C-alpha positions in Angstrom: 6.5 14.6 -23.3 7.1 15.6 -19.8 8.7 12.3 -18.1 9.2 12.5 -14.4 10.7 10.3 -11.7 9.3 9.8 -8.2 12.3 9.6 -6.0 11.8 7.7 -2.6 15.1 8.4 -0.6 14.8 6.9 2.9 14.9 8.9 6.3 13.3 8.1 9.6 11.9 11.9 10.1 8.8 12.2 7.9 7.3 15.4 6.5 3.6 15.9 5.2 4.9 18.9 3.0 6.8 17.2 0.3 5.9 13.7 -0.3 3.6 12.8 2.7 5.1 10.7 5.2 3.9 9.5 8.5 5.5 10.9 11.5 7.2 8.9 14.5 10.3 7.7 16.0 11.2 4.0 16.6 14.0 1.4 15.8 15.7 1.7 12.5 13.6 -0.2 9.8 13.0 0.2 6.1 12.1 4.0 5.2 10.9 5.6 2.2 10.7 9.3 1.0 9.2 10.9 -2.0 11.2 13.9 -3.3 9.3 14.2 -6.9 7.2 15.1 -7.9 6.9 17.6 -5.5 3.3 17.6 -3.5 0.9 19.1 -6.0 3.0 19.4 -8.6 1.5 19.6 -12.3 2.6 17.3 -15.0 2.2 17.8 -18.8 1.9 14.2 -20.4 1.4 10.9 -19.4 4.8 9.5 -19.0 5.6 9.2 -15.2 8.5 6.9 -13.6 8.9 6.1 -10.1 12.4 6.0 -8.8 12.8 4.5 -5.0 15.7 5.5 -2.6 15.4 2.6 0.2 17.3 2.2 3.0 17.6 -0.2 5.9 16.1 -2.7 3.5 17.5 -5.2 0.9 15.1 -6.3 -1.7 15.4 -8.5 -4.7 13.3 -11.5 -6.2 14.5 -14.9 -4.8 15.1 -16.6 -8.0 17.7 -13.8 -9.0 19.6 -14.1 -5.5 17.4 -12.1 -3.6 15.7 -12.5 -0.2 12.3 -11.7 -1.8 11.8 -8.6 0.1 10.1 -5.7 -2.0 8.1 -2.8 -2.2 4.5 -2.5 -2.5 3.4 0.5 -5.2 0.0 1.7 -5.4 -1.4 4.2 -8.0 -4.7 5.8 -6.8 -6.5 2.5 -5.5 -5.2 0.0 -8.1 -4.0 -3.5 -6.9 -0.3 -3.0 -5.8 2.6 -3.5 -8.0 5.5 -5.3 -6.3 8.8 -3.7 -7.0 12.2 -5.9 -6.6 14.5 -3.5 -8.2 15.1 0.3 -6.8 18.1 0.9 -9.0 16.0 1.9 -12.1 13.0 3.8 -12.7 9.7 2.1 -12.8 7.3 3.7 -15.4 3.4 4.0 -14.1 0.6 2.7 -16.7 -0.1 5.8 -18.8 -3.7 4.1 -19.1 -3.8 5.0 -15.0 -2.8 8.5 -15.6 -6.0 10.4 -16.8 -6.2 14.1 -16.7 -6.7 15.2 -12.8 -5.5 14.3 -9.5 -3.7 10.9 -8.8 -1.9 9.6 -5.5 1.0 7.1 -5.3 1.3 5.3 -1.8 4.3 3.0 -1.1 5.5 0.5 1.7 8.2 -2.2 1.8 7.1 -5.6 2.5 8.3 -9.0 3.5 9.7 -11.7 1.6 8.6 -15.5 1.6 11.5 -16.5 4.2 11.5 -13.6 6.6 14.1 -13.8 9.4 11.4 -13.1 12.3 8.5 -14.9 10.9 6.8 -12.2 8.9 4.5 -13.7 6.4 5.1 -13.2 2.4 3.9 -9.8 1.6 3.2 -8.6 5.0 3.7 -4.9 5.1 6.1 -3.3 7.3 4.7 -1.2 9.9 7.4 0.6 11.5 7.3 4.6 11.5 8.7 6.1 8.1 7.9 2.7 6.0 4.9 4.6 4.4 5.2 7.2 1.7 2.9 8.9 -0.4 2.8 11.8 -2.9 -0.4 13.7 -4.7 0.2 14.9 -8.1 -1.9 16.3 -11.1 -1.9 15.4 -14.7 -2.9 18.6 -16.5 -4.5 20.2 -14.0 -6.0 19.3 -10.4 -9.3 17.8 -10.3 -11.5 14.8 -9.6 -12.1 12.9 -6.4 -8.3 12.9 -5.0 -7.7 16.5 -5.5 -7.9 17.2 -1.9 -6.7 13.5 -0.7 -4.5 13.8 2.5 -3.1 10.7 3.7 -2.8 12.5 7.3 -6.2 11.9 7.6 -7.5 8.5 8.6 -6.7 6.4 5.7 -7.0 2.8 4.8 -4.6 1.3 2.1 -5.6 -2.3 1.1 -2.5 -4.4 0.6 -3.6 -8.1 0.6 -5.2 -10.5 -1.0 -4.4 -10.0 -4.7 -4.3 -12.1 -7.8 -4.3 -15.5 -7.8 -3.6 -18.2 -5.3 -2.0 -21.7 -6.3 -3.6 -24.9 -4.6 -0.8 -26.0 -1.9 1.0 -22.7 -1.8 2.3 -21.3 1.2 0.3 -18.0 0.8 -2.9 -20.1 0.6 -2.0 -22.1 3.6 -1.8 -19.0 5.6 -3.9 -16.7 4.0 -2.9 -13.3 4.9 -5.3 -10.1 5.0 -2.8 -7.3 5.2 -3.5 -3.2 5.0 -1.9 -0.1 6.1 -3.8 2.5 8.5 -2.3 6.0 8.4 -3.7 9.2 10.3 -5.4 7.3 13.0 -4.6 4.1 15.3 -6.8 1.0 15.8 -8.3 0.3 18.9 -12.0 -0.3 20.6 -12.3 3.3 21.3 -10.7 5.2 18.3 -10.8 3.1 14.8 -11.5 -0.3 13.4 -11.2 -2.1 10.1 -14.5 -4.0 9.0 -13.8 -7.1 6.9 -16.2 -9.3 4.7 -15.3 -12.1 2.6 -17.7 -12.6 -0.4 -20.3 -10.7 1.7 -19.8 -12.6 4.9 -18.6 -10.3 7.7 -15.3 -11.4 9.4 -15.5 -8.9 12.1 -14.2 -5.8 12.8 -10.3 -5.5 13.6 -9.4 -3.1 16.3 -5.6 -4.1 16.0 -3.1 -3.2 13.3 -1.5 -6.5 12.8 -1.4 -9.1 9.8 -4.4 -11.0 10.2 -4.4 -14.6 9.0 -8.2 -16.2 7.9 -9.2 -19.7 6.9 -8.1 -20.2 3.3 -11.2 -19.6 1.1 -12.0 -22.4 -1.1 -11.1 -22.7 -5.2 -12.9 -20.2 -7.3 -13.2 -16.4 -7.5 -13.6 -14.3 -4.2 -13.9 -10.9 -2.9 -12.5 -9.4 0.0 -14.0 -6.1 1.2 -12.2 -3.4 3.9 -13.7 -0.3 5.4 -12.3 1.8 8.1 -15.0 2.8 10.5 -15.0 4.6 13.7 -15.5 3.2 17.3 -19.2 3.4 16.7 -18.9 1.3 13.8 -19.9 4.2 11.3 -17.7 4.6 8.0 -14.6 7.3 8.0 -14.8 9.3 4.9 -12.3 8.9 2.6 -11.9 7.7 -0.9 -10.0 4.6 0.0 -11.5 3.7 3.2 -13.7 1.2 1.5 -12.3 -1.2 -1.0 -13.2 -4.3 -2.4 -10.5 -6.5 -4.2 -11.3 -9.7 -6.5 -8.9 -12.6 -6.0 -8.8 -16.2 -7.3 -7.9 -19.6 -5.6 -6.8 -22.4 -7.6 -8.0 -25.7 -7.6 
């Protein structure tokens, strides 16, 4: 089978023509870039690995001597996988790579003891920190065939998984997401949030949002990108519901 690596070398100047990236200028910060597969490359087989070239951002697990910083890797709209080691390829789950078009999105996230007070798993939002690529398994096709993160796009990050009672992540319950192709403001776009079907409001500022910690049990959080009139913004990832659990 054909095995590929997605390589993400870091630069601040971003291009949408070979591994999509947002563009902009700003202070030096974590940066990702995708060089393989090429945008719209057709891949034969289901063995695809991701390799990161990450700069301006040391990562590593705390219990292995690192600072806990990491990269969130998202295949299509699956929950992210936290990557703590970029020295080797990270294989994607072959079960996710069905025939047709797929999208990988990635961005760096904070560790548990950030020097500037960022919350654990808070996404880094500086220009250059977000990268994406669209590729095809066998042939182009499916709902992601023409996906373009240069259009208004919402990427769901947190919450995810299970939260242990008494954990810092539960004490300051983080709702975090990425917005590309648009800006959030009362006159442009917003993110409408609901927890277990109950509205939390429409957020018009792109920042980490901390909400009241949910009670023990199973929950669902829904995020939806809307325009200034509250109408849904078209896009395959712009309305996402994620299930998570809170331990007793």
